Structure formats: structure tokens, C-alpha cells
N, C-alpha and C positions, 0 to 999 in steps of 0.2 A: 504492500499500500501504499509504504513512503516513496519509493520507484516511482508510481505513479504520481502522489504529488510533486517531485520533485521535477519532472515531464510537464506537468503542467502550467509547472513555475517558469519553467524557461521558455513554454511557449507564449506567455503573456506577451510577448515582444513583437510573438509575429501575428498574431489574433488579435490583441489589445480586449483580452479580456475585463471584462466591468469587473468589479466586486464582486465576492458573493454575498448571498444573501444574509448568510450568518457565518459571520469570520469565525467560530469555535466548530462548525462543520465541517468536513471535507468530504463531501461528495460532487462529483462532475457535474452530477445533474444542477448543482447551483448555479454554476456559471449563464449566464445569457447566453442566449446562440447567437451563431456569427452569420452574418448574410453574403449570400454571392453578389458580385457585382452586376448589377443588369441597364445596359441603357440600349437608345436607339441607335445612336453613333453608329457611323458608317453604314447602315443596314443597305441602304439605296443601291452602295458601291455592289456590298456584297451580291446582292440580289441580283445586279446587273450579270454578275458572273457567274451566278447558280444557273439562271437560265441556260446558260453555254454548257455549263458542267451538266444538268438535267433536263435536256430539251424537253423529254415526255411532261415536265410541270408534275411531276409526281414522284414522293419517296415514299416505295415501298404501301403504296394504298394512300397518302397524306397527300393532300394540293399545298404545291410549294406556294405560301402565303406570308407577304411584308409586313402582315399584322403579324402574324404568330414569329416574328422571327429577330432573334436577341443577341447585341452584342456584351457576350457573358466573360470578356476579357478580364482575367483578375490584374488588381494593380500592378503587384511584383512584374506580371507578363509583360503589362503594357511601358513601364519604365525602363524594361532591359532587354527587349527585342522589339523587334517589326511586325510580331505574330497578334492577330488579331483573331479571337475564338468568336464563335455565332452559333446558335443552337436555336432549333425550332421548339416553340413551348405544347406543342401535339404531338410532333413525333420523338421529340429528345435528339432528333439526329442533329448531329453536331460537328461543325468544321473548322478547318483553319485557314484563314487568308493570310498569304505569303508573299510576295513577289507578283501581286496583281495575278495569283492564282488562287483556286481551292483545293482543298485537300481535305476527307475524312476523318475525324478525329475518334468517331466514336462509330464503327462499319456495321453497330447491332443495333436492335430497336425493342423497345418497353423499357423497363427500368428509370432512372433517372438520366440517361447517355452522359452528357458531360456534366462535372459534380465539381473538380475543379483541377489546377495548375498551379506549378510552380518553375522557375528559368531552373534550367539547368547545363552542364557541359562534362559529361560522366567521360566522352570521347576525348576530351582534352584539346581538341581542334580549335579551338577560337571560338566555335562558332555557338551560340546557346540556343539547346534547344529544350524541351517540353516534358517536366513527368506530369504524367497525368492519371486521375484517379478519373473514373467513370463506371456508369452500370448499364446491365441490359437485362432484357428476358421477361418478359410477364407470366412463363409457364414456373420457369426457378430462375427467381431473382439472384444475379450474381455481379460482383462488383469485379474491375479491374485496374490494375497499375498499370501503367505502361511508359515508354518512353517515345516521341517524336522527334523524329531526329529532322533539324530543319536545312539540312544539306541533301539528303538523300529524301527526304518529303516520304518516309515510311513510319510506322509503328511499331514499337518492339515488347511482347507482353512480357511483363516481368512477374507477376502473380494475378493470379485468378483465382478466385473465393471458391470455383465451384468445385474446385480439386481438393476442397477444405473439409472440413468437420463443423465451419460456419459458411454455408454457403449465400447466407441472405443477410450476412454483416455487411455493412453501407462503409465507406472508406474514404479518406481526404488526405494527402500528402500535404508537410511541411519541410520547410527547410529555415535551421537555425545554426549560427555560429558559435553553438555552445553542444556540448554532448546532452543528447536528451536522456541517457539513460546514465550518466554522471553528476550531469548539471557542472560539470568543468569545463570552462571556455579553454578553445586552443590557443596555443600561442602562432598558429601561423594563420589564425583565422579560415581554419576549413570548414567548407559548410557541412552540414550534417540534414541528412536527409530522413525523415520518420514517416509513418504507414501508422496513420490515425484511425480507431475505428468510431463512429460517431452515428446519433440517431438523427434522420434527416427530416424535415417539415416542408410541406411544400407552402409557400407564401400565395394569398391573391390567387389561389386555383392555378395558378400559372408555373407550371413545371421547368422554364428559365428561371426562374427567382424561388431558389432554396435558401431555407435556412440549416443550421444542423449545430449541434453539441457535439461535444468531443466524450466519448464515453472510457476510452481507453487505449489501449497502447496495440498493433500489430504487429509493429517491426522495424526494418530501415533499409536502406537502401546501399550496398558498399559496392566497391568499384575494384577488378583483378584486372591488371593488363587494359584498365580502361571499358571493362567492360561490367556494366552494372547487374547486379544480381539482389532479389530482395533476402532478406535475413530474418526470420521470424522473432518476434520477441519472446525472450523466457525469462522466468520472477530468478 
């Protein structure tokens, strides 16, 4: 339990957690929820590209509609990259816009689609990529942790809850300059990437407008020979 509390303390600088309802109670669900970024910025530009990407005007049976399209780019991604992330509130289909082209970020439908992302550079090529948390599946809900490479424009799955004993778990990703498992800062300011389990809520009946509360830790991402891999959290 102490390790979990330490983790939440470190994540305060990432998510700007508000103070607990009861300072003497140490329960994760006492933290106020965090909301995803959602705007209409650059939606028209994205939709003009989407017409070329999907000439039929349909996404797996859903009509491509500007009304249901939102820019959900996290502030960290907007600050450190040229990538913009868009999501349709009805289908949850999610895409990256980069270099005047669009690429699928979540190739499956159902679930929540794109949930959140942080910039990363696991291959150390100097180009910022995206560490992404998403989910899909209407029958069996599953969460996916993946890396979208800004050079190859391809996604690589690092973790899939459907292969675990907790397939229905919802996840987000986070980065910190402190080790979330010890709370100790690194002298070289190495970035740590964590995978956290959350409770997700839908705001205003809009699947692009999510809020979530951290309830636990699933693991973290480590690199070996510039190749990222998911490491499960252990007590």
C-alpha cells in the first residue's frame, strides 16, 4: 500500500491531482477525476483529409461526421510533437494527423478507442513517438498499450489485457522524471513510463470526452536495445 501511495505522490506533478476529500484517508478513489483534452481545433482540416482516407464516407458502419469528430490531443503531445489526435465520439475510431496525412491510431472499434498518450523516443532516433493507451471490443472489452512510430507511421502493441486475467481493465499511460516505484528522482533525468489502471467515466454522453481516476498500477515500460517492453508491476 505504501508503494501505491508513493506512486500517487509522484504522479501529482503529472496530472495536477486535487487534494483528497479526507487527508487522513488514503484511498485512490478519493482523488478527483482527470479529464481528457477535447476541442474542435483543426477538425475541419482533419475532415478534409479523412474524405480522401475513407472515400466511402463510412467507418465500419458509422457515418463520417464532422459533428462527432474531436481533437483529443493531450497537452504534452501538442507541446512536444507536431502530431494531432482526432477521435469520433460515436465509433471511437481514432487517428493521428502528421505531415498532412492521417493514420489509424486504434484499428479496432468499440470500447473507448483512444484514451490517452504521452510523447516518447524509445528507439532514440531523435524523433518523438507516442506511447498510447486505447481500448476496444464490444463483446470482450480489452485495453491496449502501444507505440506509434512517427517515422514508420506504424503502431506496435506492447501490452494487451485480453491475454491476462484482467481483460476488462482500463489503462492510461504516464511519464515522470522520478521512478514511480521508489519515488527517487534520477540524476540524469531519465524519463519513466508507467501504465496505470483507472476507472473511466463518459462525460456528457460523449465517448470522446472521458474522465478517469487512477485506482492502481499495472506496470511500466522498459527499453532493451532501444526496444520497449511492458514490465508488470509486482509488490
